[in-house]
TIVO-2410 file (N, C-alpha, C; in nm, 3 decimals):
# residues 129
REC num residu      c1      c2      c3 atome chaine
REC   1      M  13.693  11.317  29.767     N      A
REC   1      M  13.780  11.202  29.772    CA      A
REC   1      M  13.915  11.263  29.848     C      A
REC   2      L  13.928  11.368  29.834     N      A
REC   2      L  14.045  11.437  29.922    CA      A
REC   2      L  14.025  11.438  30.077     C      A
REC   3      D  13.897  11.469  30.110     N      A
REC   3      D  13.859  11.464  30.240    CA      A
REC   3      D  13.867  11.310  30.278     C      A
REC   4      C  13.835  11.217  30.212     N      A
REC   4      C  13.858  11.074  30.246    CA      A
REC   4      C  13.971  11.031  30.279     C      A
REC   5      G  14.064  11.085  30.183     N      A
REC   5      G  14.210  11.042  30.194    CA      A
REC   5      G  14.273  11.119  30.305     C      A
REC   6      R  14.247  11.233  30.358     N      A
REC   6      R  14.283  11.305  30.455    CA      A
REC   6      R  14.234  11.227  30.572     C      A
REC   7      A  14.117  11.195  30.606     N      A
REC   7      A  14.058  11.132  30.708    CA      A
REC   7      A  14.130  10.999  30.739     C      A
REC   8      L  14.149  10.911  30.629     N      A
REC   8      L  14.226  10.798  30.640    CA      A
REC   8      L  14.384  10.822  30.698     C      A
REC   9      R  14.451  10.925  30.650     N      A
REC   9      R  14.577  10.957  30.687    CA      A
REC   9      R  14.574  10.995  30.831     C      A
REC  10      E  14.467  11.100  30.879     N      A
REC  10      E  14.466  11.123  31.022    CA      A
REC  10      E  14.433  11.018  31.111     C      A
REC  11      S  14.365  10.925  31.051     N      A
REC  11      S  14.332  10.810  31.166    CA      A
REC  11      S  14.435  10.700  31.148     C      A
REC  12      G  14.562  10.729  31.096     N      A
REC  12      G  14.664  10.635  31.113    CA      A
REC  12      G  14.698  10.546  30.990     C      A
REC  13      Q  14.603  10.550  30.890     N      A
REC  13      Q  14.595  10.463  30.777    CA      A
REC  13      Q  14.663  10.527  30.656     C      A
REC  14      A  14.796  10.553  30.677     N      A
REC  14      A  14.861  10.625  30.561    CA      A
REC  14      A  14.864  10.548  30.431     C      A
REC  15      V  14.893  10.418  30.451     N      A
REC  15      V  14.906  10.335  30.333    CA      A
REC  15      V  14.768  10.351  30.254     C      A
REC  16      A  14.661  10.324  30.326     N      A
REC  16      A  14.547  10.333  30.259    CA      A
REC  16      A  14.498  10.443  30.199     C      A
REC  17      A  14.556  10.556  30.249     N      A
REC  17      A  14.507  10.688  30.202    CA      A
REC  17      A  14.574  10.742  30.072     C      A
REC  18      R  14.707  10.668  30.042     N      A
REC  18      R  14.785  10.711  29.942    CA      A
REC  18      R  14.714  10.670  29.804     C      A
REC  19      P  14.644  10.573  29.777     N      A
REC  19      P  14.575  10.542  29.640    CA      A
REC  19      P  14.461  10.671  29.638     C      A
REC  20      V  14.398  10.664  29.738     N      A
REC  20      V  14.302  10.765  29.724    CA      A
REC  20      V  14.323  10.910  29.695     C      A
REC  21      L  14.427  10.947  29.780     N      A
REC  21      L  14.484  11.092  29.744    CA      A
REC  21      L  14.545  11.086  29.619     C      A
REC  22      R  14.604  10.973  29.552     N      A
REC  22      R  14.662  10.986  29.416    CA      A
REC  22      R  14.548  10.999  29.323     C      A
REC  23      H  14.432  10.938  29.341     N      A
REC  23      H  14.327  10.961  29.252    CA      A
REC  23      H  14.276  11.107  29.264     C      A
REC  24      A  14.292  11.152  29.401     N      A
REC  24      A  14.207  11.277  29.415    CA      A
REC  24      A  14.318  11.388  29.330     C      A
REC  25      A  14.432  11.382  29.352     N      A
REC  25      A  14.520  11.461  29.274    CA      A
REC  25      A  14.543  11.441  29.119     C      A
REC  26      D  14.504  11.314  29.087     N      A
REC  26      D  14.485  11.306  28.934    CA      A
REC  26      D  14.367  11.388  28.882     C      A
REC  27      L  14.257  11.357  28.942     N      A
REC  27      L  14.130  11.421  28.910    CA      A
REC  27      L  14.151  11.584  28.917     C      A
REC  28      A  14.211  11.642  29.011     N      A
REC  28      A  14.249  11.777  29.029    CA      A
REC  28      A  14.320  11.835  28.932     C      A
REC  29      V  14.414  11.766  28.879     N      A
REC  29      V  14.515  11.792  28.773    CA      A
REC  29      V  14.443  11.809  28.626     C      A
REC  30      R  14.340  11.698  28.601     N      A
REC  30      R  14.267  11.696  28.474    CA      A
REC  30      R  14.172  11.801  28.492     C      A
REC  31      L  14.114  11.843  28.619     N      A
REC  31      L  14.006  11.945  28.616    CA      A
REC  31      L  14.079  12.108  28.623     C      A
REC  32      G  14.213  12.102  28.614     N      A
REC  32      G  14.309  12.218  28.648    CA      A
REC  32      G  14.264  12.292  28.774     C      A
REC  33      A  14.228  12.229  28.897     N      A
REC  33      A  14.206  12.284  29.014    CA      A
REC  33      A  14.337  12.300  29.103     C      A
REC  34      G  14.391  12.410  29.072     N      A
REC  34      G  14.520  12.443  29.141    CA      A
REC  34      G  14.525  12.411  29.283     C      A
REC  35      L  14.419  12.475  29.352     N      A
REC  35      L  14.434  12.463  29.520    CA      A
REC  35      L  14.401  12.332  29.543     C      A
REC  36      L  14.334  12.243  29.485     N      A
REC  36      L  14.309  12.094  29.510    CA      A
REC  36      L  14.413  12.028  29.500     C      A
REC  37      I  14.490  12.068  29.368     N      A
REC  37      I  14.643  11.992  29.346    CA      A
REC  37      I  14.730  12.007  29.458     C      A
REC  38      S  14.752  12.134  29.493     N      A
REC  38      S  14.846  12.158  29.600    CA      A
REC  38      S  14.811  12.082  29.739     C      A
REC  39      T  14.670  12.085  29.759     N      A
REC  39      T  14.639  12.016  29.895    CA      A
REC  39      T  14.655  11.862  29.888     C      A
REC  40      A  14.607  11.804  29.779     N      A
REC  40      A  14.634  11.666  29.744    CA      A
REC  40      A  14.788  11.624  29.753     C      A
REC  41      T  14.868  11.715  29.712     N      A
REC  41      T  15.012  11.698  29.705    CA      A
REC  41      T  15.073  11.701  29.837     C      A
REC  42      S  15.016  11.791  29.907     N      A
REC  42      S  15.067  11.811  30.078    CA      A
REC  42      S  15.018  11.689  30.148     C      A
REC  43      E  14.901  11.638  30.119     N      A
REC  43      E  14.835  11.524  30.187    CA      A
REC  43      E  14.923  11.375  30.143     C      A
REC  44      L  14.947  11.385  30.018     N      A
REC  44      L  15.046  11.262  29.962    CA      A
REC  44      L  15.180  11.262  30.040     C      A
REC  45      Y  15.255  11.371  30.054     N      A
REC  45      Y  15.380  11.386  30.136    CA      A
REC  45      Y  15.348  11.337  30.269     C      A
REC  46      A  15.232  11.392  30.324     N      A
REC  46      A  15.217  11.368  30.485    CA      A
REC  46      A  15.208  11.222  30.503     C      A
REC  47      T  15.155  11.143  30.398     N      A
REC  47      T  15.155  10.996  30.418    CA      A
REC  47      T  15.279  10.926  30.401     C      A
REC  48      G  15.383  10.981  30.357     N      A
REC  48      G  15.516  10.944  30.337    CA      A
REC  48      G  15.543  10.903  30.172     C      A
REC  49      A  15.450  10.924  30.094     N      A
REC  49      A  15.470  10.935  29.944    CA      A
REC  49      A  15.526  11.028  29.878     C      A
REC  50      R  15.610  10.986  29.784     N      A
REC  50      R  15.687  11.081  29.711    CA      A
REC  50      R  15.634  11.081  29.556     C      A
REC  51      P  15.540  11.146  29.524     N      A
REC  51      P  15.489  11.125  29.386    CA      A
REC  51      P  15.579  11.191  29.288     C      A
REC  52      R  15.612  11.113  29.177     N      A
REC  52      R  15.706  11.180  29.081    CA      A
REC  52      R  15.612  11.246  28.993     C      A
REC  53      R  15.492  11.210  28.953     N      A
REC  53      R  15.389  11.288  28.873    CA      A
REC  53      R  15.254  11.253  28.921     C      A
REC  54      L  15.172  11.358  28.905     N      A
REC  54      L  15.039  11.334  28.973    CA      A
REC  54      L  14.928  11.288  28.879     C      A
REC  55      H  14.977  11.280  28.731     N      A
REC  55      H  14.870  11.201  28.658    CA      A
REC  55      H  14.869  11.042  28.668     C      A
REC  56      L  14.776  11.000  28.668     N      A
REC  56      L  14.757  10.847  28.670    CA      A
REC  56      L  14.741  10.788  28.538     C      A
REC  57      R  14.672  10.867  28.442     N      A
REC  57      R  14.644  10.825  28.304    CA      A
REC  57      R  14.673  10.923  28.198     C      A
REC  58      G  14.668  10.884  28.077     N      A
REC  58      G  14.710  10.972  27.967    CA      A
REC  58      G  14.865  10.994  27.968     C      A
REC  59      S  14.907  11.041  27.841     N      A
REC  59      S  15.046  11.050  27.808    CA      A
REC  59      S  15.119  11.123  27.928     C      A
REC  60      D  15.084  11.209  27.991     N      A
REC  60      D  15.136  11.268  28.107    CA      A
REC  60      D  15.169  11.173  28.206     C      A
REC  61      A  15.120  11.054  28.235     N      A
REC  61      A  15.134  10.951  28.331    CA      A
REC  61      A  15.257  10.879  28.296     C      A
REC  62      L  15.316  10.891  28.167     N      A
REC  62      L  15.414  10.798  28.141    CA      A
REC  62      L  15.557  10.830  28.193     C      A
REC  63      T  15.634  10.754  28.225     N      A
REC  63      T  15.750  10.774  28.272    CA      A
REC  63      T  15.846  10.814  28.160     C      A
REC  64      P  15.978  10.878  28.167     N      A
REC  64      P  16.065  10.903  28.047    CA      A
REC  64      P  16.078  10.735  27.967     C      A
REC  65      S  16.119  10.647  28.026     N      A
REC  65      S  16.146  10.510  27.984    CA      A
REC  65      S  16.011  10.471  27.902     C      A
REC  66      E  15.912  10.474  27.964     N      A
REC  66      E  15.783  10.412  27.897    CA      A
REC  66      E  15.756  10.510  27.772     C      A
REC  67      R  15.790  10.626  27.789     N      A
REC  67      R  15.756  10.735  27.673    CA      A
REC  67      R  15.846  10.659  27.538     C      A
REC  68      R  15.970  10.660  27.573     N      A
REC  68      R  16.066  10.605  27.461    CA      A
REC  68      R  16.019  10.492  27.413     C      A
REC  69      V  15.980  10.385  27.495     N      A
REC  69      V  15.928  10.250  27.422    CA      A
REC  69      V  15.806  10.271  27.359     C      A
REC  70      V  15.713  10.355  27.401     N      A
REC  70      V  15.600  10.376  27.346    CA      A
REC  70      V  15.606  10.431  27.205     C      A
REC  71      L  15.699  10.543  27.195     N      A
REC  71      L  15.719  10.595  27.061    CA      A
REC  71      L  15.778  10.521  26.963     C      A
REC  72      L  15.875  10.415  27.008     N      A
REC  72      L  15.930  10.333  26.919    CA      A
REC  72      L  15.830  10.230  26.866     C      A
REC  73      A  15.737  10.182  26.986     N      A
REC  73      A  15.636  10.081  26.936    CA      A
REC  73      A  15.552  10.151  26.831     C      A
REC  74      A  15.521  10.265  26.850     N      A
REC  74      A  15.413  10.339  26.768    CA      A
REC  74      A  15.468  10.350  26.635     C      A
REC  75      E  15.594  10.374  26.606     N      A
REC  75      E  15.668  10.381  26.471    CA      A
REC  75      E  15.656  10.243  26.419     C      A
REC  76      G  15.628  10.145  26.487     N      A
REC  76      G  15.619  10.031  26.410    CA      A
REC  76      G  15.754   9.914  26.439     C      A
REC  77      N  15.809   9.945  26.546     N      A
REC  77      N  15.932   9.875  26.577    CA      A
REC  77      N  15.887   9.736  26.683     C      A
REC  78      T  15.963   9.627  26.654     N      A
REC  78      T  15.929   9.514  26.731    CA      A
REC  78      T  15.975   9.536  26.862     C      A
REC  79      N  15.942   9.443  26.952     N      A
REC  79      N  15.988   9.457  27.104    CA      A
REC  79      N  16.133   9.425  27.101     C      A
REC  80      S  16.177   9.323  27.006     N      A
REC  80      S  16.332   9.285  27.024    CA      A
REC  80      S  16.411   9.413  26.935     C      A
REC  81      T  16.352   9.483  26.845     N      A
REC  81      T  16.428   9.599  26.803    CA      A
REC  81      T  16.427   9.705  26.891     C      A
REC  82      I  16.324   9.725  26.962     N      A
REC  82      I  16.304   9.824  27.070    CA      A
REC  82      I  16.416   9.796  27.193     C      A
REC  83      A  16.413   9.664  27.224     N      A
REC  83      A  16.521   9.625  27.340    CA      A
REC  83      A  16.645   9.638  27.292     C      A
REC  84      S  16.673   9.614  27.154     N      A
REC  84      S  16.818   9.638  27.119    CA      A
REC  84      S  16.855   9.776  27.117     C      A
REC  85      S  16.787   9.848  27.074     N      A
REC  85      S  16.823  10.010  27.053    CA      A
REC  85      S  16.810  10.098  27.185     C      A
REC  86      L  16.766  10.029  27.272     N      A
REC  86      L  16.754  10.092  27.391    CA      A
REC  86      L  16.859  10.036  27.499     C      A
REC  87      H  16.909   9.927  27.466     N      A
REC  87      H  16.985   9.845  27.544    CA      A
REC  87      H  16.919   9.789  27.666     C      A
REC  88      V  16.815   9.741  27.653     N      A
REC  88      V  16.722   9.707  27.776    CA      A
REC  88      V  16.693   9.545  27.745     C      A
REC  89      S  16.632   9.461  27.816     N      A
REC  89      S  16.596   9.349  27.795    CA      A
REC  89      S  16.447   9.351  27.737     C      A
REC  90      M  16.404   9.234  27.665     N      A
REC  90      M  16.282   9.211  27.626    CA      A
REC  90      M  16.171   9.236  27.719     C      A
REC  91      K  16.201   9.172  27.852     N      A
REC  91      K  16.101   9.170  27.946    CA      A
REC  91      K  16.075   9.318  28.000     C      A
REC  92      T  16.186   9.415  27.988     N      A
REC  92      T  16.181   9.537  28.031    CA      A
REC  92      T  16.080   9.603  27.912     C      A
REC  93      V  16.088   9.572  27.795     N      A
REC  93      V  16.015   9.650  27.706    CA      A
REC  93      V  15.869   9.589  27.709     C      A
REC  94      E  15.853   9.482  27.742     N      A
REC  94      E  15.727   9.422  27.756    CA      A
REC  94      E  15.652   9.482  27.879     C      A
REC  95      S  15.732   9.494  27.995     N      A
REC  95      S  15.660   9.560  28.108    CA      A
REC  95      S  15.636   9.713  28.098     C      A
REC  96      H  15.707   9.793  28.012     N      A
REC  96      H  15.689   9.933  27.992    CA      A
REC  96      H  15.545   9.918  27.913     C      A
REC  97      L  15.538   9.839  27.799     N      A
REC  97      L  15.430   9.844  27.717    CA      A
REC  97      L  15.304   9.812  27.782     C      A
REC  98      A  15.311   9.721  27.900     N      A
REC  98      A  15.199   9.688  27.937    CA      A
REC  98      A  15.143   9.776  28.056     C      A
REC  99      R  15.231   9.859  28.088     N      A
REC  99      R  15.206   9.984  28.205    CA      A
REC  99      R  15.166  10.086  28.117     C      A
REC 100      S  15.218  10.108  28.015     N      A
REC 100      S  15.173  10.210  27.932    CA      A
REC 100      S  15.042  10.218  27.856     C      A
REC 101      F  15.005  10.079  27.803     N      A
REC 101      F  14.874  10.043  27.757    CA      A
REC 101      F  14.766  10.096  27.863     C      A
REC 102      R  14.790  10.030  27.979     N      A
REC 102      R  14.709  10.080  28.078    CA      A
REC 102      R  14.689  10.230  28.117     C      A
REC 103      K  14.800  10.296  28.112     N      A
REC 103      K  14.775  10.421  28.137    CA      A
REC 103      K  14.722  10.508  28.019     C      A
REC 104      L  14.749  10.456  27.904     N      A
REC 104      L  14.703  10.539  27.790    CA      A
REC 104      L  14.542  10.483  27.764     C      A
REC 105      G  14.508  10.376  27.812     N      A
REC 105      G  14.385  10.321  27.794    CA      A
REC 105      G  14.361  10.271  27.644     C      A
REC 106      V  14.465  10.198  27.575     N      A
REC 106      V  14.460  10.143  27.478    CA      A
REC 106      V  14.463   9.993  27.465     C      A
REC 107      K  14.443   9.908  27.380     N      A
REC 107      K  14.451   9.773  27.367    CA      A
REC 107      K  14.536   9.721  27.259     C      A
REC 108      S  14.585   9.808  27.170     N      A
REC 108      S  14.674   9.758  27.080    CA      A
REC 108      S  14.779   9.858  27.040     C      A
REC 109      R  14.900   9.810  26.967     N      A
REC 109      R  14.997   9.922  26.958    CA      A
REC 109      R  14.943  10.012  26.827     C      A
REC 110      S  14.848   9.967  26.758     N      A
REC 110      S  14.791  10.064  26.646    CA      A
REC 110      S  14.735  10.191  26.727     C      A
REC 111      E  14.689  10.170  26.819     N      A
REC 111      E  14.626  10.265  26.904    CA      A
REC 111      E  14.726  10.378  26.971     C      A
REC 112      L  14.857  10.346  26.993     N      A
REC 112      L  14.938  10.427  27.046    CA      A
REC 112      L  14.993  10.561  27.007     C      A
REC 113      G  14.989  10.563  26.882     N      A
REC 113      G  15.023  10.712  26.800    CA      A
REC 113      G  14.898  10.808  26.847     C      A
REC 114      A  14.776  10.775  26.842     N      A
REC 114      A  14.657  10.861  26.867    CA      A
REC 114      A  14.628  10.869  27.025     C      A
REC 115      A  14.708  10.774  27.099     N      A
REC 115      A  14.693  10.788  27.253    CA      A
REC 115      A  14.799  10.908  27.301     C      A
REC 116      L  14.888  10.903  27.246     N      A
REC 116      L  14.998  11.001  27.265    CA      A
REC 116      L  14.971  11.138  27.240     C      A
REC 117      L  14.878  11.178  27.144     N      A
REC 117      L  14.843  11.300  27.080    CA      A
REC 117      L  14.724  11.359  27.164     C      A
REC 118      L  14.641  11.276  27.213     N      A
REC 118      L  14.520  11.308  27.280    CA      A
REC 118      L  14.541  11.303  27.430     C      A
REC 119      P  14.488  11.414  27.504     N      A
REC 119      P  14.488  11.389  27.658    CA      A
REC 119      P  14.384  11.296  27.703     C      A
REC 120      A  14.401  11.226  27.789     N      A
REC 120      A  14.312  11.110  27.845    CA      A
REC 120      A  14.168  11.153  27.835     C      A
REC 121      A  14.125  11.270  27.894     N      A
REC 121      A  13.978  11.315  27.905    CA      A
REC 121      A  13.914  11.317  27.777     C      A
REC 122      Q  14.017  11.383  27.680     N      A
REC 122      Q  13.957  11.377  27.556    CA      A
REC 122      Q  13.929  11.272  27.474     C      A
REC 123      R  14.024  11.162  27.477     N      A
REC 123      R  14.026  11.043  27.428    CA      A
REC 123      R  13.897  10.956  27.471     C      A
REC 124      E  13.860  10.992  27.598     N      A
REC 124      E  13.742  10.918  27.685    CA      A
REC 124      E  13.613  10.953  27.603     C      A
REC 125      E  13.617  11.098  27.555     N      A
REC 125      E  13.492  11.152  27.508    CA      A
REC 125      E  13.497  11.109  27.381     C      A
REC 126      T  13.598  11.092  27.297     N      A
REC 126      T  13.584  11.051  27.154    CA      A
REC 126      T  13.554  10.912  27.157     C      A
REC 127      M  13.594  10.815  27.249     N      A
REC 127      M  13.548  10.696  27.245    CA      A
REC 127      M  13.404  10.669  27.293     C      A
REC 128      A  13.360  10.738  27.342     N      A
REC 128      A  13.220  10.749  27.394    CA      A
REC 128      A  13.114  10.781  27.270     C      A
REC 129      I  13.171  10.858  27.172     N      A
REC 129      I  13.077  10.901  27.094    CA      A
REC 129      I  13.061  10.776  26.959     C      A
***
């Protein structure tokens, strides 16, 4: 995957290379492959990307704002309560939750607490059993 992303970048297709390289970096991080992480990060920068985090899924992929919203939702707070306490709009809360659900691989609020505790790879194994 890393080689494919590099080939795309070298052929002048930097925009097309970014998602491939982000996926390669995410896999490298989950596998703990230090050299691949470094290479994928360098390739991403070469495409003009400035990744804030290399994780695409799991709790490590959440932004600080998404994490705050998810923690409040996991505690049972409503969207309007979350919006009021964080001084943001309901739409912002809804957007953060939608992105967080995708990143965490959950379908309901009741799954949020467990999803924050388990790494993505371990949660996928648990769901497969």
